[in-house]
C-alpha positions, 0 to 999 in steps of 0.5 A: 500500500502506498503511503498516500492511500494509507493516510486516506484510509486512516483519515476515513477511519478517524472520521467514523469515530463515535461521538460521546459526551462526558457528563450524565452518560455511561457508567460514570455519571456526573457528580451531584451538585452539593449544598455543603461545599468542602475545602479540598486540596489536590496534590498534583496537576497530572490527569488524576489531580485535574480530573478530581479537581475539575469534578469537585469544582463542578460540583460546588467544592472549594478546590485548590490544586498544588503543582510542583512544576510550572506545567500541568500534565504530569507524565503526559508530556508532549515534546515540540522542541527541538523539532522542525516545522511544528512536529511533535512527539509524545514522551509520556502517555499516548495511546487511547484504546477504544475500550477506554470509555472514560478517556474518550468521554473527556476528550469529546467533552473538551472537543479534542480531535482523535485520530488512529495512533497506528494504522490497522494495516501497518506492516510489522517489523522485528529485529532479532538476533541480527536479522530483520523479520518483516510482516504480520504472518511471518514464515516460521522458518524465518525466526532465528530461534530453536523452536520445537516442531509444534511451536514452529507449526503454531507460529508466534500467534499460535504460541500466544494462544497456547501458552496464554489463552487458557490462563486468561480464562482462568483469571476471570473478570478482572473488573468484577468487584471482589476479583482479588479474592479468587484463590486461583490468582495466588499461583500466578502472582507468585511466579514471574512471567518467564516462569509462567511461560516455562510452566505452560511448556514453552521452550527456552527459545519460545520464551525468547520470542514471546518476550519480544515486544510488549511483555518485556517492556515492563519492569526489568523484563519478564523475569522481574514482574508478576505473571498475574499483572501480565494476565490482568493487563491482557484481560483488560485488552480483550475488548480492544480493537484499535487505538487512537491518539489526540491530534496535536499532542496528548498534552491538549487533554490536561491543558483543557482540564487545567484551563477549566480550573484556571486560578484554582491551580497553583504552579511551582508550589511543591508539597514537602509534608503531608499532615493527615487527620480524622477531621481535616488534613494539612500540607506544607508547601514551599513557595517563594522560598518560604514554607506555608501550611494549608489546611482543608477538609480533604486532601487528594494525593495523586503523587506517584509512590516513587515520589511520595516515599521521599515526602514527609508524612506526620503522623505517618500513614498506616503500616499497610499504606506505608509498606505499599508506598515504599515497596511499589517499584516503577519501570525505568523508561528512556525515550530518545527522539530522533528527527530525520529529514525524510521518512526513509523507513516508509520507502520499503513499507509502512514500518510505523514501529519495530520490536527489537531484542537489543538495548533499544527495545522499541522504535516508533514513529510519532509523525505518521499523521503529521505533514511534511517530509520529515519524521520523528522516530522514538528509540525506547529503552526500558529497565536496566538499559534505560537506567544506563541511558539515563546515566549518559549525557544527552549527546551520548544518548542520541549517538547511541540511539542513532547507532541502534536505529541504524542496525534496524534501518541501514543508512538512516543516519545519513538523514538524521537532523537533530534529537532530544530525550526524556528519561523518566527516572531523572524527572524529580516529580516522576522518578519512573514511568509506571508501576509494576508488581514483583512476583508475590506482591500484587495481591498483598499490595493492590488493596492498599494503593487507593485506600484513603487514610483519614481525610487523605485520599489517593488517586493516580493511575497506580491506584486504578485497575487501569494502571499505566494508562490515562484511563486509570488516572482519570478513573481514580480522579473521579473515584476520589471525587465521589469519595469526597462529594456528599452522597 
């Protein structure tokens, strides 16, 4: 398919997206207007804090949102510099699956435009063991892996069904109340994803093939995180058929929420201490070089636990909450964004993305729908490789990513113009990209992540079943708004 035909079909797909509105429809109805206004402090102007603040303000409460940075959005971050001709790339949240109903309703509510994030008819590209493998239905003989006869007959997709399909049925409805009480879940939580695949009969090289892509970009790879977390995430994706993105950049969504809140947001006001209480709660902020105490009826804390564990809390939270805050690990992600004067990867075919088995695990084009000949590829590393990149200088990161990209797309460095990077570990207000659960920790920790402590409520994607997604952040914000708003 030629690029012009592909873009035309993609535009038709985007035009057919269903319209929806936020308030009063679907499973999440609007909060009732209160007659007893409460004073609420929200810590953090990421999507969770903005959603909580917006819904509470709309319901008549006195809301103040405290943001440590000079911008809103948190881990929603759209990069526009140093790119040419208005190009942009999303360094944080990007994809919006079609089953993320709440995210789609907020987008429609603020009249933002959706477009497909990737075409359904793109050609897959893999780079493994020094070889390029092209196509969705790769010939089994092309894979440079020592697979069993049955695994070669099944192919990659067949192996996914054999080794993962039955277990997905075993975990049941992960959205059902009381799902965590199912005793069958314990065995999956105790093992890593690698151990799970081996327990299902996967050969060592089948494990190496199946880890390529999504499974290996969580935590420090498939040896590091709970198989239950993997199955939970895959179960949530069962009704997903396509993914969208916000035209113009994902930061348009938090910007729209922030504009609605206006002066209720105080920027560059980092919270240094939280003081929980049974009848009220206070925070200490650092503003203009001085400490200032603010007291409210309720405090909503949306701070990632990777940051919260370094914040002073007095009196302390319960032992269960404190344990969860200090134990929950976050995935290291480093994205290097490379601008090229030509989209040379499209000359052979539409390689919008590539899964790689090296230090760079994923290549993705952010500019597929953006005009002009230039393009921006993200070279993304996770886990230990991301931490290694984080220790490098900016110029060394770009040089390394360009060398790795050259392996996948030979000759591409001749078209390189400029680049930039985003390493989430070095962001002091994130200290990681998204949380994960080590083997044996999902079931003990999950019930305590979103539970309130007196007048302190907790939101953020880490407190939601949609962990790692904008849907989770928005859902958690709406949840704490319901906790605070009178029934």
